[in-house]
KEKE-3310 file (N, C-alpha, C; in steps of 0.2 Angstrom, whole numbers, plus 5000, padded with zeros to 4 digits):
npx = (4712:4702:4699:4685:4682:4686:4677:4664:4666:4668:4656:4648:4651:4649:4635:4632:4635:4626:4613:4615:4619:4610:4608:4597:4592:4595:4596:4608:4621:4630:4647:4659:4666:4656:4640:4632:4617:4614:4622:4636:4633:4620:4617:4624:4615:4604:4591:4594:4592:4601:4612:4604:4590:4573:4573:4563:4553:4561:4561:4568:4576:4583:4597:4605:4595:4592:4601:4592:4581:4562:4551:4537:4529:4526:4526:4520:4511:4506:4517:4522:4535:4551:4560:4566:4574:4578:4582:4581:4570:4554:4553:4558:4571:4573:4560:4556:4564:4561:4547:4550:4554:4544:4532:4535:4542:4556:4568:4581:4583:4583:4595:4604:4596:4595:4608:4611:4603:4608:4621:4616:4608:4619:4628:4620:4619:4611:4611:4620:4615:4605:4597:4592:4586:4570:4559:4546:4531:4523:4505:4500:4494:4496:4511:4512:4507:4516:4528:4539:4545:4546:4552:4560:4569:4576:4580:4589:4603:4605:4605:4615:4625:4625:4628:4618:4606:4594:4577:4565:4554:4545:4537:4521:4509:4492:4480:4473:4476:4473:4481:4488:4489:4481:4468:4455:4457:4451:4448:4459:4464:4456:4460:4472:4472:4474:4481:4494:4504:4513:4524:4530:4533:4545:4556:4558:4558:4564:4573:4580:4573:4575:4565:4562:4558:4551:4545:4539:4525:4513:4515:4508:4506:4520:4520:4509:4514:4527:4520:4514:4526:4532:4522:4523:4534:4546:4560:4562:4559:4566:4564:4568:4569:4567:4562:4554)
npy = (5843:5851:5867:5867:5859:5866:5877:5871:5867:5880:5886:5876:5879:5892:5892:5884:5893:5902:5895:5885:5868:5855:5841:5829:5822:5827:5838:5847:5856:5854:5850:5850:5842:5833:5827:5822:5821:5817:5817:5809:5803:5802:5793:5782:5778:5775:5764:5748:5731:5716:5702:5692:5690:5688:5679:5681:5691:5701:5704:5707:5696:5695:5690:5674:5668:5654:5653:5658:5656:5658:5671:5672:5681:5682:5668:5655:5663:5669:5676:5686:5691:5686:5687:5698:5712:5722:5738:5743:5743:5749:5762:5774:5784:5780:5779:5791:5799:5793:5797:5812:5812:5806:5813:5825:5834:5834:5831:5830:5818:5807:5805:5800:5790:5781:5780:5772:5761:5755:5751:5741:5733:5730:5721:5710:5693:5690:5700:5701:5695:5703:5713:5724:5739:5745:5757:5758:5764:5780:5786:5796:5807:5808:5810:5822:5832:5830:5831:5824:5806:5797:5784:5782:5791:5785:5773:5778:5779:5765:5759:5765:5761:5747:5746:5744:5746:5760:5758:5768:5772:5761:5754:5758:5767:5762:5767:5776:5771:5766:5767:5752:5748:5755:5749:5735:5717:5712:5721:5723:5717:5720:5733:5735:5728:5728:5739:5743:5744:5739:5748:5746:5731:5723:5728:5723:5709:5693:5698:5700:5708:5721:5728:5744:5752:5764:5759:5744:5736:5726:5719:5716:5727:5727:5714:5713:5722:5715:5704:5710:5714:5701:5695:5703:5698:5698:5689:5686:5694:5705:5712:5729:5739:5754:5755:5742)
npz = (5280:5267:5258:5258:5268:5278:5278:5279:5292:5299:5296:5304:5316:5319:5317:5329:5339:5338:5339:5350:5352:5362:5372:5368:5379:5392:5392:5392:5389:5371:5365:5353:5338:5333:5327:5334:5345:5358:5374:5381:5393:5393:5382:5386:5396:5389:5386:5382:5373:5377:5370:5372:5364:5357:5342:5333:5335:5341:5355:5370:5380:5392:5403:5402:5394:5382:5367:5353:5358:5357:5362:5375:5370:5356:5352:5345:5337:5321:5311:5297:5295:5294:5305:5318:5324:5338:5345:5360:5374:5373:5383:5396:5392:5379:5374:5375:5366:5353:5353:5353:5341:5333:5337:5341:5331:5332:5322:5323:5332:5325:5320:5331:5335:5323:5320:5332:5330:5318:5322:5330:5321:5312:5320:5321:5315:5304:5296:5286:5275:5271:5256:5252:5260:5267:5272:5284:5279:5279:5278:5264:5268:5282:5282:5275:5285:5296:5290:5289:5286:5299:5301:5288:5290:5301:5293:5285:5290:5293:5282:5276:5284:5283:5269:5260:5246:5249:5248:5247:5241:5239:5246:5250:5260:5258:5265:5279:5295:5312:5326:5331:5345:5352:5349:5352:5349:5343:5332:5326:5316:5305:5304:5299:5287:5269:5270:5265:5250:5236:5225:5210:5210:5204:5208:5222:5220:5223:5233:5250:5262:5273:5283:5291:5306:5317:5330:5336:5342:5345:5332:5323:5313:5306:5301:5292:5284:5278:5274:5262:5254:5253:5246:5234:5229:5236:5244:5257:5275:5286:5300:5308:5322:5333:5345:5357)
capx = (4704:4703:4696:4678:4681:4687:4672:4660:4667:4666:4649:4644:4654:4644:4627:4633:4636:4619:4609:4618:4616:4608:4606:4590:4590:4596:4596:4615:4625:4634:4651:4663:4663:4653:4635:4627:4612:4615:4627:4639:4630:4612:4618:4626:4609:4599:4589:4596:4592:4607:4611:4598:4582:4568:4575:4556:4551:4566:4560:4574:4575:4586:4603:4604:4590:4594:4601:4587:4573:4556:4548:4530:4525:4526:4527:4513:4508:4507:4520:4525:4542:4557:4563:4567:4580:4576:4587:4579:4563:4550:4552:4562:4574:4572:4553:4556:4568:4555:4540:4552:4556:4538:4527:4537:4545:4563:4570:4589:4585:4584:4603:4606:4593:4598:4615:4612:4600:4611:4625:4613:4608:4626:4630:4616:4621:4607:4612:4624:4610:4601:4598:4589:4582:4564:4556:4537:4528:4516:4501:4503:4491:4500:4516:4512:4505:4521:4534:4543:4543:4552:4555:4564:4576:4580:4582:4594:4609:4605:4606:4623:4630:4625:4631:4614:4602:4588:4571:4560:4548:4543:4532:4517:4503:4488:4474:4474:4476:4474:4487:4486:4490:4474:4462:4454:4463:4446:4448:4466:4466:4453:4462:4478:4471:4474:4484:4500:4504:4520:4524:4536:4536:4551:4563:4561:4558:4568:4578:4581:4572:4575:4559:4564:4551:4552:4542:4535:4522:4510:4521:4503:4508:4526:4517:4505:4519:4531:4516:4512:4532:4533:4518:4525:4540:4552:4562:4559:4558:4569:4562:4572:4563:4572:4558:4550)
capy = (5846:5855:5874:5866:5855:5872:5883:5867:5867:5887:5887:5873:5883:5899:5889:5882:5900:5906:5889:5880:5861:5853:5834:5828:5818:5829:5847:5849:5860:5849:5854:5847:5843:5828:5830:5820:5825:5813:5818:5803:5800:5799:5788:5776:5776:5772:5756:5742:5725:5714:5699:5687:5693:5684:5680:5679:5697:5706:5706:5706:5689:5694:5687:5668:5665:5651:5656:5656:5655:5662:5672:5671:5686:5679:5660:5652:5668:5669:5682:5686:5692:5680:5690:5704:5715:5730:5742:5741:5741:5756:5765:5778:5788:5778:5781:5799:5800:5791:5802:5817:5812:5804:5817:5832:5838:5834:5827:5826:5812:5802:5805:5796:5783:5778:5777:5766:5756:5753:5747:5735:5728:5726:5716:5704:5689:5689:5706:5701:5692:5708:5714:5732:5744:5748:5761:5758:5770:5784:5788:5802:5813:5810:5812:5829:5835:5828:5835:5818:5799:5795:5778:5784:5795:5780:5768:5779:5777:5758:5757:5767:5755:5741:5747:5742:5752:5761:5759:5774:5773:5754:5750:5763:5766:5765:5770:5777:5767:5768:5762:5745:5747:5756:5744:5728:5713:5710:5726:5724:5714:5724:5740:5735:5724:5732:5745:5742:5741:5738:5751:5743:5725:5721:5732:5719:5704:5690:5702:5699:5715:5725:5733:5748:5756:5766:5755:5738:5734:5718:5715:5715:5731:5725:5707:5716:5725:5711:5698:5712:5713:5694:5693:5707:5694:5697:5683:5687:5701:5705:5719:5732:5743:5756:5753:5737)
capz = (5278:5262:5260:5258:5274:5284:5276:5283:5299:5301:5297:5310:5323:5319:5319:5336:5342:5336:5341:5355:5354:5369:5373:5368:5384:5399:5390:5394:5382:5370:5362:5349:5331:5330:5326:5339:5349:5364:5378:5383:5400:5391:5377:5389:5400:5385:5388:5376:5373:5377:5365:5372:5362:5353:5336:5329:5337:5344:5361:5374:5385:5399:5403:5402:5390:5378:5361:5348:5361:5356:5369:5375:5367:5349:5351:5341:5334:5314:5309:5291:5293:5296:5311:5320:5329:5341:5349:5366:5376:5372:5388:5398:5387:5371:5371:5375:5359:5350:5354:5351:5333:5329:5337:5343:5326:5333:5317:5325:5337:5321:5318:5335:5335:5318:5321:5335:5328:5312:5325:5332:5315:5309:5325:5320:5310:5299:5292:5280:5271:5268:5249:5253:5266:5265:5278:5286:5276:5281:5273:5262:5271:5288:5281:5274:5292:5300:5286:5285:5288:5304:5298:5283:5294:5304:5289:5281:5292:5293:5274:5274:5288:5279:5262:5256:5244:5252:5243:5250:5239:5237:5249:5252:5264:5255:5268:5286:5301:5319:5331:5333:5353:5355:5347:5353:5347:5337:5328:5323:5309:5300:5304:5294:5281:5263:5272:5262:5244:5234:5220:5205:5212:5201:5213:5227:5219:5225:5238:5256:5263:5280:5285:5297:5309:5324:5336:5336:5348:5344:5328:5317:5306:5303:5298:5286:5278:5277:5270:5255:5252:5250:5240:5228:5225:5240:5245:5264:5277:5292:5304:5312:5326:5338:5351:5356)
cpx = (4707:4699:4689:4677:4681:4680:4665:4659:4666:4660:4645:4646:4649:4637:4627:4632:4629:4613:4613:4614:4615:4606:4598:4586:4589:4596:4603:4617:4629:4640:4656:4661:4659:4645:4630:4622:4610:4621:4630:4636:4622:4612:4620:4619:4602:4597:4590:4594:4600:4608:4607:4592:4580:4571:4569:4554:4556:4565:4566:4571:4578:4593:4601:4598:4594:4596:4596:4581:4568:4554:4540:4526:4523:4525:4521:4510:4510:4510:4522:4532:4545:4560:4564:4572:4577:4582:4586:4572:4560:4549:4557:4565:4574:4565:4554:4558:4563:4550:4543:4552:4548:4533:4528:4541:4553:4566:4579:4588:4584:4591:4606:4602:4595:4603:4616:4610:4604:4617:4621:4611:4614:4628:4626:4617:4617:4608:4615:4620:4605:4603:4597:4586:4576:4562:4548:4536:4522:4511:4501:4500:4495:4508:4518:4511:4512:4528:4539:4541:4549:4555:4561:4569:4578:4583:4588:4601:4610:4608:4613:4628:4631:4627:4626:4609:4596:4582:4565:4554:4542:4536:4527:4512:4496:4481:4477:4473:4475:4478:4486:4486:4484:4468:4461:4456:4457:4446:4455:4468:4463:4456:4468:4477:4471:4476:4491:4500:4511:4521:4530:4538:4543:4558:4564:4561:4564:4574:4575:4580:4573:4571:4561:4558:4553:4550:4538:4532:4518:4512:4516:4505:4513:4524:4514:4509:4523:4526:4514:4520:4533:4529:4519:4533:4547:4554:4559:4560:4560:4566:4567:4569:4569:4568:4554:4547)
cpy = (5851:5862:5873:5863:5863:5877:5878:5868:5875:5888:5883:5877:5889:5896:5886:5887:5903:5901:5885:5873:5858:5846:5833:5824:5823:5836:5850:5852:5854:5853:5848:5847:5838:5831:5825:5825:5822:5815:5809:5799:5797:5793:5782:5774:5774:5767:5753:5736:5723:5708:5694:5691:5687:5685:5682:5688:5703:5707:5703:5700:5689:5689:5679:5663:5660:5654:5654:5655:5660:5665:5671:5675:5685:5672:5658:5657:5667:5676:5681:5687:5686:5681:5696:5706:5722:5732:5741:5742:5749:5758:5768:5783:5787:5780:5787:5801:5799:5796:5809:5818:5811:5810:5824:5836:5838:5829:5825:5821:5807:5800:5799:5790:5779:5776:5771:5759:5751:5749:5741:5730:5725:5722:5709:5700:5688:5695:5705:5697:5697:5712:5723:5734:5746:5751:5759:5764:5774:5785:5795:5808:5815:5812:5820:5834:5835:5832:5830:5811:5799:5789:5777:5787:5789:5776:5772:5778:5769:5757:5759:5762:5749:5741:5745:5748:5753:5762:5761:5774:5767:5753:5757:5761:5768:5768:5771:5773:5769:5764:5757:5745:5750:5754:5738:5724:5710:5714:5726:5722:5718:5731:5740:5732:5728:5739:5748:5740:5743:5741:5748:5736:5722:5722:5728:5712:5699:5692:5700:5707:5717:5729:5738:5752:5758:5762:5750:5736:5726:5715:5714:5720:5728:5719:5709:5718:5719:5706:5704:5712:5706:5692:5697:5702:5694:5690:5681:5693:5700:5712:5721:5738:5747:5755:5747:5735)
cpz = (5272:5264:5260:5265:5280:5283:5281:5290:5303:5302:5303:5316:5323:5321:5327:5342:5343:5339:5344:5354:5361:5367:5373:5374:5390:5396:5391:5386:5379:5366:5359:5342:5329:5329:5329:5343:5356:5368:5379:5388:5398:5385:5381:5393:5396:5385:5382:5379:5372:5371:5364:5369:5357:5346:5331:5330:5340:5351:5367:5378:5391:5398:5405:5398:5385:5371:5357:5352:5359:5362:5369:5372:5360:5348:5349:5337:5325:5312:5302:5290:5298:5303:5313:5324:5331:5345:5356:5367:5375:5379:5390:5392:5381:5369:5372:5368:5355:5348:5351:5344:5330:5330:5339:5337:5327:5329:5318:5328:5331:5319:5323:5335:5329:5318:5325:5333:5321:5317:5326:5326:5312:5313:5324:5314:5303:5295:5286:5274:5267:5261:5249:5259:5264:5272:5279:5283:5280:5277:5271:5267:5279:5287:5279:5280:5296:5297:5284:5288:5292:5303:5293:5285:5296:5299:5285:5283:5292:5287:5273:5277:5285:5273:5257:5253:5248:5248:5248:5248:5236:5240:5252:5256:5260:5258:5276:5290:5308:5322:5333:5341:5355:5352:5351:5348:5341:5330:5324:5318:5303:5299:5300:5288:5276:5264:5268:5255:5242:5227:5216:5209:5210:5206:5219:5226:5219:5230:5245:5259:5270:5281:5291:5300:5315:5331:5334:5343:5347:5338:5321:5311:5303:5299:5293:5281:5275:5271:5263:5252:5249:5245:5233:5225:5232:5244:5254:5267:5284:5295:5309:5316:5331:5345:5351:5363)
residu = (MET:GLY:VAL:ARG:GLY:TRP:ILE:LYS:ALA:ALA:GLY:ARG:GLY:ALA:LEU:ASP:LEU:LEU:TYR:PRO:ARG:VAL:CYS:LEU:GLY:CYS:ARG:ALA:GLY:LEU:HIS:GLY:THR:ASP:ARG:HIS:HIS:LEU:CYS:ALA:ARG:CYS:GLU:THR:ALA:LEU:PRO:ARG:PHE:GLY:PRO:GLU:ALA:CYS:PRO:LYS:CYS:GLY:MET:GLY:LEU:GLY:PRO:GLY:ALA:PRO:VAL:GLY:ALA:ARG:CYS:PRO:ASP:CYS:SER:GLY:ARG:PRO:LEU:ALA:PHE:ALA:GLY:ALA:VAL:ALA:LEU:GLY:PRO:TYR:ARG:ASP:LEU:LEU:ARG:ASP:LEU:ILE:LEU:GLN:LEU:LYS:LEU:GLY:GLY:GLU:ARG:SER:ALA:ALA:GLY:ASP:LEU:GLY:ARG:LEU:LEU:ALA:GLY:ARG:VAL:ALA:GLY:ASP:ALA:ARG:ALA:VAL:ALA:ILE:ASP:ALA:VAL:VAL:PRO:MET:PRO:LEU:HIS:PRO:ASP:THR:GLU:SER:ARG:ARG:GLY:TYR:ASN:GLN:ALA:ALA:LEU:LEU:ALA:ALA:PRO:VAL:ALA:ARG:ARG:LEU:GLY:ARG:PRO:LEU:LEU:ALA:ASP:VAL:LEU:ILE:LYS:ALA:LYS:VAL:THR:PHE:PRO:GLN:ALA:THR:LEU:GLU:ALA:ALA:ARG:ARG:ALA:GLY:ASN:ILE:ALA:GLY:ALA:PHE:ALA:VAL:ARG:ARG:PRO:TRP:ARG:VAL:ALA:GLY:LEU:ARG:VAL:LEU:LEU:VAL:ASP:ASP:VAL:MET:THR:THR:GLY:ALA:THR:ALA:SER:GLU:ALA:ALA:ALA:VAL:LEU:VAL:ASP:ALA:GLY:ALA:ALA:ASP:VAL:LEU:VAL:ALA:VAL:ALA:GLY:ARG)
# end
């Protein structure tokens, strides 16, 4: 370790003394030189999907499911993305971490969620074909109030793990929408219609894009964003989410 490394380590040590790190799951004190914000016990307890998952929407299917089987949740539904991969079910500690990141201002949760999602994506055979990573955008007003885009924070470690460029400003949110899960089915299509646009389409032309978001419920929002990317010239879109 050089002088610069020692200075950084000393600085981190001083910060840990002034502001002790605690696990975002159980609030136990954290020690050591890594910058994780989950203790080993909570990380192990985090609900995650196994290898048996729907290749289209990412929903876990449970042990014994046939490889490549579609789940009842998305079978027969027109979804514009080619497939999806999800870290785990949106419940328990995983849900709590996502809500801390999304609504609680806890940006540090993105480090662990992004790291774990990156591992999940890297283990998917379809990841080798990815050319670029694109985060699901927020409307500028929403991002201004929140101070960050949680999907962009999750997408950064995924892009690093895959060794692919992060195109954080290509897909934009053109209008404010309501959460799809809060709406009746009849209103969902109108809610997200025209919600997205692509800036400088040549940047995604011919590329296989990985679209990263925090949560996918019905898949309608991801499908709309994927359709806009494909209309702009992307070859296809794979979706990656922390919670499903």
